[in-house]
ZABASE-263792 format. One record per residue (C-alpha): residue in three letters; x, y, z. Coordinates in steps of 0.2 Angstrom, whole numbers, plus 5000, padded with zeros to 4 digits. Example, Ala and Ser with C-alpha at 12.3 -4.5 7.8 and 13.67 -1.06 7.14 Angstrom:
2
<atom residuo="ala" u="5062" v="4978" w="5039"/>
<atom residuo="ser" u="5068" v="4995" w="5036"/>
//
This chain:
159
<atom residuo="met" u="4900" v="5084" w="6030"/>
<atom residuo="ala" u="4902" v="5067" w="6025"/>
<atom residuo="glu" u="4885" v="5067" w="6017"/>
<atom residuo="glu" u="4890" v="5082" w="6007"/>
<atom residuo="ser" u="4905" v="5074" w="6001"/>
<atom residuo="lys" u="4896" v="5059" w="5996"/>
<atom residuo="gly" u="4883" v="5070" w="5987"/>
<atom residuo="lys" u="4897" v="5079" w="5977"/>
<atom residuo="lys" u="4905" v="5062" w="5972"/>
<atom residuo="ser" u="4889" v="5056" w="5965"/>
<atom residuo="glu" u="4886" v="5072" w="5955"/>
<atom residuo="asn" u="4904" v="5071" w="5948"/>
<atom residuo="thr" u="4902" v="5053" w="5943"/>
<atom residuo="glu" u="4885" v="5057" w="5935"/>
<atom residuo="lys" u="4894" v="5071" w="5925"/>
<atom residuo="ile" u="4908" v="5059" w="5920"/>
<atom residuo="lys" u="4895" v="5046" w="5914"/>
<atom residuo="lys" u="4886" v="5060" w="5904"/>
<atom residuo="thr" u="4902" v="5066" w="5896"/>
<atom residuo="asp" u="4907" v="5048" w="5892"/>
<atom residuo="ala" u="4890" v="5045" w="5884"/>
<atom residuo="ala" u="4891" v="5062" w="5874"/>
<atom residuo="gln" u="4909" v="5057" w="5868"/>
<atom residuo="ala" u="4903" v="5040" w="5862"/>
<atom residuo="ala" u="4888" v="5048" w="5853"/>
<atom residuo="ala" u="4900" v="5061" w="5845"/>
<atom residuo="glu" u="4912" v="5047" w="5839"/>
<atom residuo="ala" u="4899" v="5036" w="5832"/>
<atom residuo="pro" u="4895" v="5038" w="5814"/>
<atom residuo="val" u="4879" v="5047" w="5811"/>
<atom residuo="ala" u="4868" v="5039" w="5797"/>
<atom residuo="glu" u="4859" v="5053" w="5788"/>
<atom residuo="glu" u="4842" v="5049" w="5781"/>
<atom residuo="gly" u="4843" v="5043" w="5763"/>
<atom residuo="ala" u="4861" v="5040" w="5764"/>
<atom residuo="val" u="4867" v="5023" w="5757"/>
<atom residuo="lys" u="4882" v="5014" w="5765"/>
<atom residuo="lys" u="4895" v="5011" w="5752"/>
<atom residuo="lys" u="4901" v="4993" w="5751"/>
<atom residuo="ile" u="4920" v="4991" w="5751"/>
<atom residuo="lys" u="4926" v="4980" w="5737"/>
<atom residuo="ala" u="4938" v="4966" w="5741"/>
<atom residuo="ser" u="4952" v="4968" w="5729"/>
<atom residuo="arg" u="4956" v="4952" w="5719"/>
<atom residuo="ile" u="4971" v="4947" w="5710"/>
<atom residuo="val" u="4967" v="4941" w="5692"/>
<atom residuo="pro" u="4983" v="4937" w="5682"/>
<atom residuo="thr" u="4973" v="4932" w="5666"/>
<atom residuo="gly" u="4958" v="4939" w="5659"/>
<atom residuo="ile" u="4948" v="4945" w="5643"/>
<atom residuo="ala" u="4948" v="4962" w="5636"/>
<atom residuo="tyr" u="4933" v="4967" w="5626"/>
<atom residuo="val" u="4935" v="4981" w="5614"/>
<atom residuo="his" u="4918" v="4988" w="5607"/>
<atom residuo="ser" u="4922" v="5001" w="5593"/>
<atom residuo="thr" u="4907" v="5009" w="5585"/>
<atom residuo="phe" u="4906" v="5024" w="5574"/>
<atom residuo="asn" u="4903" v="5036" w="5588"/>
<atom residuo="asn" u="4913" v="5029" w="5603"/>
<atom residuo="thr" u="4925" v="5016" w="5609"/>
<atom residuo="lys" u="4923" v="5005" w="5625"/>
<atom residuo="val" u="4936" v="4994" w="5633"/>
<atom residuo="thr" u="4931" v="4981" w="5646"/>
<atom residuo="phe" u="4942" v="4970" w="5656"/>
<atom residuo="thr" u="4934" v="4954" w="5664"/>
<atom residuo="asp" u="4940" v="4938" w="5672"/>
<atom residuo="leu" u="4939" v="4922" w="5663"/>
<atom residuo="his" u="4922" v="4919" w="5669"/>
<atom residuo="gly" u="4916" v="4936" w="5662"/>
<atom residuo="asn" u="4914" v="4946" w="5678"/>
<atom residuo="val" u="4919" v="4964" w="5674"/>
<atom residuo="leu" u="4934" v="4970" w="5683"/>
<atom residuo="cys" u="4936" v="4987" w="5676"/>
<atom residuo="trp" u="4930" v="4997" w="5660"/>
<atom residuo="gly" u="4933" v="5013" w="5651"/>
<atom residuo="ser" u="4926" v="5023" w="5637"/>
<atom residuo="ala" u="4930" v="5038" w="5626"/>
<atom residuo="gly" u="4915" v="5048" w="5634"/>
<atom residuo="arg" u="4921" v="5043" w="5652"/>
<atom residuo="ser" u="4938" v="5049" w="5648"/>
<atom residuo="gly" u="4931" v="5067" w="5645"/>
<atom residuo="phe" u="4930" v="5067" w="5626"/>
<atom residuo="lys" u="4914" v="5074" w="5618"/>
<atom residuo="gly" u="4907" v="5074" w="5601"/>
<atom residuo="ser" u="4916" v="5068" w="5585"/>
<atom residuo="lys" u="4933" v="5066" w="5595"/>
<atom residuo="lys" u="4926" v="5051" w="5604"/>
<atom residuo="ser" u="4926" v="5041" w="5587"/>
<atom residuo="thr" u="4945" v="5044" w="5583"/>
<atom residuo="ala" u="4958" v="5030" w="5584"/>
<atom residuo="tyr" u="4969" v="5041" w="5595"/>
<atom residuo="val" u="4956" v="5042" w="5609"/>
<atom residuo="ala" u="4953" v="5023" w="5607"/>
<atom residuo="gln" u="4972" v="5020" w="5611"/>
<atom residuo="leu" u="4971" v="5032" w="5626"/>
<atom residuo="val" u="4956" v="5024" w="5633"/>
<atom residuo="ala" u="4963" v="5006" w="5630"/>
<atom residuo="thr" u="4979" v="5011" w="5639"/>
<atom residuo="glu" u="4971" v="5019" w="5653"/>
<atom residuo="thr" u="4959" v="5004" w="5656"/>
<atom residuo="ala" u="4973" v="4992" w="5654"/>
<atom residuo="lys" u="4983" v="5001" w="5668"/>
<atom residuo="lys" u="4968" v="4999" w="5679"/>
<atom residuo="ala" u="4967" v="4981" w="5675"/>
<atom residuo="gln" u="4986" v="4979" w="5679"/>
<atom residuo="ser" u="4983" v="4987" w="5696"/>
<atom residuo="leu" u="4971" v="4972" w="5699"/>
<atom residuo="gly" u="4986" v="4960" w="5695"/>
<atom residuo="met" u="4982" v="4956" w="5676"/>
<atom residuo="lys" u="4997" v="4952" w="5666"/>
<atom residuo="glu" u="4990" v="4944" w="5651"/>
<atom residuo="ala" u="4973" v="4944" w="5642"/>
<atom residuo="glu" u="4964" v="4938" w="5627"/>
<atom residuo="val" u="4957" v="4953" w="5616"/>
<atom residuo="arg" u="4940" v="4952" w="5608"/>
<atom residuo="ile" u="4935" v="4965" w="5596"/>
<atom residuo="lys" u="4918" v="4970" w="5591"/>
<atom residuo="gly" u="4911" v="4983" w="5579"/>
<atom residuo="pro" u="4916" v="4993" w="5564"/>
<atom residuo="gly" u="4924" v="5008" w="5572"/>
<atom residuo="ala" u="4940" v="5017" w="5569"/>
<atom residuo="gly" u="4947" v="5012" w="5586"/>
<atom residuo="arg" u="4949" v="4994" w="5583"/>
<atom residuo="glu" u="4967" v="4991" w="5580"/>
<atom residuo="ser" u="4973" v="5006" w="5590"/>
<atom residuo="ala" u="4964" v="5000" w="5605"/>
<atom residuo="val" u="4974" v="4984" w="5604"/>
<atom residuo="arg" u="4990" v="4993" w="5602"/>
<atom residuo="gly" u="4985" v="5003" w="5618"/>
<atom residuo="ile" u="4983" v="4987" w="5628"/>
<atom residuo="ala" u="4999" v="4981" w="5622"/>
<atom residuo="ala" u="5008" v="4997" w="5626"/>
<atom residuo="ala" u="5002" v="4997" w="5644"/>
<atom residuo="gly" u="5011" v="4981" w="5646"/>
<atom residuo="ile" u="4998" v="4967" w="5646"/>
<atom residuo="glu" u="5003" v="4952" w="5635"/>
<atom residuo="ile" u="4990" v="4948" w="5622"/>
<atom residuo="leu" u="4987" v="4929" w="5621"/>
<atom residuo="ala" u="4974" v="4929" w="5607"/>
<atom residuo="leu" u="4965" v="4941" w="5596"/>
<atom residuo="gln" u="4947" v="4937" w="5591"/>
<atom residuo="asp" u="4934" v="4947" w="5581"/>
<atom residuo="ile" u="4917" v="4944" w="5588"/>
<atom residuo="thr" u="4908" v="4957" w="5577"/>
<atom residuo="pro" u="4890" v="4950" w="5573"/>
<atom residuo="val" u="4887" v="4946" w="5555"/>
<atom residuo="pro" u="4870" v="4944" w="5549"/>
<atom residuo="his" u="4866" v="4929" w="5538"/>
<atom residuo="asn" u="4853" v="4938" w="5528"/>
<atom residuo="gly" u="4842" v="4941" w="5542"/>
<atom residuo="cys" u="4835" v="4959" w="5544"/>
<atom residuo="arg" u="4834" v="4971" w="5529"/>
<atom residuo="pro" u="4849" v="4983" w="5531"/>
<atom residuo="ala" u="4846" v="5002" w="5534"/>
<atom residuo="lys" u="4845" v="5013" w="5519"/>
<atom residuo="arg" u="4862" v="5018" w="5511"/>
<atom residuo="arg" u="4871" v="5033" w="5519"/>
<atom residuo="arg" u="4873" v="5049" w="5509"/>
<atom residuo="val" u="4888" v="5060" w="5514"/>
//
């Protein structure tokens, strides 16, 4: 009888060990084939940065970087859900700039230099949008590339 009870105990302990192993396997994250682990970004606090506004005839892009040029956040008219000719309007440029500036504020940005590039309609309104979001503008700079009679320009546009 003592031997039977010992046999039952060993069976019970084996069952317990098996269930513990099964629970541990169930709790462990299963990596699927081809799945890429997402890297968790460490949030930085950047009080001062640079806002680049790239305004073309078709789109407006706003990028916030730290003082070394490392991108913190960005936005564009296309990313905000606008399509076609709406992307090139001044109103959408203001919306995009405000939205991106709020993202930059969540990273701790309080003041920024603004560098504008391109001939688009959203140049000034994007700057107004950044200011409206509450970021103090330290300097405004136009960095549009100007050719010094390099390449031959494209043929004249007929509208």
